[in-house]
N, C-alpha and C positions, 0 to 999 in steps of 0.2 A: 332832449325832446325836440322834435321838429314838426312843422306843419306838413300834412300830406293829403293826397287825394286817394280815396278808396273807390276803385272802379266797380260798377254794378250795373245791372239792367232792371232790377226791381228790389223791393224789400217787403217784409211782411210784419203785420201786427196781429195779435190775438183779438178776436171780436170780444167786446166787453161782456156780452150776455149769451150769445149763441153757443150751443154745444151739439155735437153730432149724436147719433143713436147710441154710441158707446160712452157718452158722457165727456168726451174730449173736447177741449175748446176749439172753436172754428178759427181758422187762419184766413186773414184777408190780405191779398197781395196788391201792391201798388207799383206803378211804373210811370214813365213820362208819357205825355200825349204823343201820339204819332202812329205810324204804320207798324205792323208786325213785320219781322220779329221786333221784340221790345228794343227801343232805342237805348244805347248805353249812355250812362252819365256818371258823374263822380260825386261822391259825398265828401264834404270837408271833414278832415280828421287830424289827429296828432299821432305820432309814432315814436318809438324809441327802441333801442336794443335792451333786452332783458336777459339776465343769466340767473338761473335758479333751479330748484327741484321741480321737475315736470314729470308726473307719473312715475315717481321713484328714480328718476335719472336726472343728473345735472346737465342742463342744456342751455344753449344761448340761442335766442331767436328775436325776430322783430315782433313787437306787439303794437296793436292799433286800437284807437278809440275813435268812434265817429261822433262828430259834433251835431247837436240838435238845436231846434228853435221852436217857437210857438207853431202848432200845426195850422195848416190852412183848412178851408171848409170841407175838403175831400177827406183828409186824414183825421180831422178832429173827432168825428163820431166814434172812431175806433181807438184813438190814442190822444186823449184830451190834453195830456201833459207835454207831448213833444212829437217832433218829426225830424228826420234827417235833413241836413242842409244840402239840398241838391245843387251841384255846381255845373250842370250842363249848360249849354248856351242859353237856355231859357231860364225861367224863374221857378221857384218852388210852387208857384200857382199853377204850373203846368202839370202837376202831379195828378194822376187819375187812378181810380180803382180798376184793376184789370181782371181779377178773378177771386174766387172764394173757395177754399177747400179745407178739409179737416186734416190735422196733423197730430200725431201722437207724441 
């Protein structure tokens, strides 16, 4: 197992209460503060090689897990237990809500 960086430009959390007209949970997207297009950043993670049965076939692949921390005031209303550890040049306090949409 090794430490890794997971590159991204945004992440999503389900809204704890809101649902769309079809009853699906509403998704809230987050990104770093800054000009569009969304600024890239990295999330702290761990990775390792894994070999096993994947969809009925024995495969070997890299698997990743992203590290989380206590959410800041922007993410907290939507994910009170955790938020990704943002490793961009700024701090996790630079996280902002960028959009809201529904997803099935």
